[in-house]
Structures are given as structure tokens and as C-alpha cells.
C-alpha positions as CSV (number, residue, x, y, z in Angstrom):
1,A,-6.8,33.6,-23.7
2,K,-7.7,30.0,-24.5
3,L,-9.7,27.8,-21.8
4,L,-7.6,24.5,-20.9
5,G,-10.3,22.3,-22.8
6,Q,-10.3,24.5,-26.2
7,N,-6.6,24.4,-26.9
8,P,-5.9,21.0,-28.7
9,S,-2.5,21.1,-26.8
10,F,-4.0,20.6,-23.2
11,P,-7.0,17.8,-23.4
12,N,-10.2,18.6,-21.5
13,F,-9.4,16.6,-18.3
14,Q,-13.4,15.5,-17.9
15,N,-12.9,13.6,-21.1
16,V,-9.6,12.1,-20.5
17,N,-10.8,8.7,-19.1
18,A,-14.4,8.8,-20.7
19,H,-13.3,5.8,-22.7
20,K,-12.8,3.7,-19.7
21,K,-15.3,1.8,-18.0
22,K,-16.3,2.4,-14.3
23,R,-15.0,-0.7,-12.5
24,S,-17.9,-2.7,-11.3
25,H,-18.1,-3.1,-7.8
26,R,-16.2,-6.4,-6.6
27,K,-17.9,-9.3,-4.1
28,T,-16.4,-10.2,-1.4
29,H,-16.1,-14.0,-0.4
30,G,-19.2,-13.2,1.9
31,K,-17.5,-15.1,5.1
32,I,-15.8,-11.9,6.7
33,G,-15.4,-8.0,6.2
34,F,-11.9,-6.3,6.3
35,A,-13.2,-4.0,9.3
36,Q,-14.5,-6.9,11.3
37,M,-11.4,-9.2,10.5
38,A,-9.3,-6.2,11.8
39,K,-11.2,-6.5,15.3
40,H,-11.3,-10.3,15.5
41,I,-7.1,-9.8,15.3
42,G,-7.1,-7.0,17.7
43,Q,-9.3,-8.9,20.0
44,A,-6.7,-11.9,19.4
45,W,-3.8,-9.9,20.1
46,K,-5.0,-8.7,23.4
47,K,-5.7,-12.2,24.7
48,L,-2.1,-13.1,24.5
49,D,0.1,-13.6,27.0
50,D,2.9,-11.3,27.5
51,C,5.5,-13.8,27.0
52,T,4.1,-14.6,23.3
53,Q,3.9,-11.2,22.3
54,S,7.3,-10.4,22.9
55,L,7.9,-13.2,20.9
56,F,6.2,-11.7,18.3
57,E,7.5,-8.3,19.0
58,A,11.1,-9.4,18.6
59,E,10.7,-11.3,15.5
60,A,8.9,-7.8,14.0
61,Q,12.1,-5.7,15.3
62,K,14.5,-8.5,13.4
63,D,12.4,-8.3,10.2
64,K,12.4,-4.5,10.2
65,A,16.1,-4.6,10.9
66,R,16.2,-6.6,7.9
67,Y,13.9,-4.7,5.5
68,I,15.7,-1.4,6.3
69,K,19.0,-2.9,5.5
70,E,17.5,-4.2,2.1
71,I,16.3,-1.0,1.3
72,Q,19.3,0.8,2.0
73,E,21.3,-1.6,-0.4
74,Y,18.6,-1.3,-2.9
75,N,18.8,2.9,-2.8
76,A,23.0,2.5,-2.9
77,E,22.4,0.2,-5.7
78,I,19.9,2.6,-7.7
79,K,22.2,5.6,-6.9
80,S,25.2,4.2,-7.9
81,R,23.5,3.2,-11.4
82,K,22.5,6.8,-11.7
83,E,26.0,7.7,-11.4
84,T,27.5,5.7,-14.1
């Protein structure tokens, strides 16, 4: 039996991406890292009073309901396209 790398119909998977150059590390803007930003946002959220938090949460619930409706409409449209 031939091994995968020896059979011309199956490429040697180690060499499939050999022609691509490895992406160099992207430099950040140097102001704040992602983890530090997440901590800062979490601390700011904890400092908000309950009334303000409830306003944001209500807005998030409305936006989530809108998103679910749009996804359902999109999926229905895709399904109808497949049936025709």
C-alpha cells in the first residue's frame, strides 16, 4: 500500500502550504493590550449603578431579539432558494 505522501492523488500535507510565507507578528498600537482593555471594561461595568446597567441590558435584549429575527429570516430565505 502506498503512503499518502507517495500517492500523487494525495498531496503531502506537510508541503501543501510550504510556498506560503509565515505571517510576521503584527505590532500593536502600543496603547493598551486586549487583556488590559477587557479588564478596564469589566471594572467600568462594575462601577455602573444598577439603573444604568439595566438600560444597557434592556438595549442588549432588544438587539438580540432583532438579531434572532434577522437570522431566522435569512435562514428561511436560504432554505427557499435551495428548494427552488
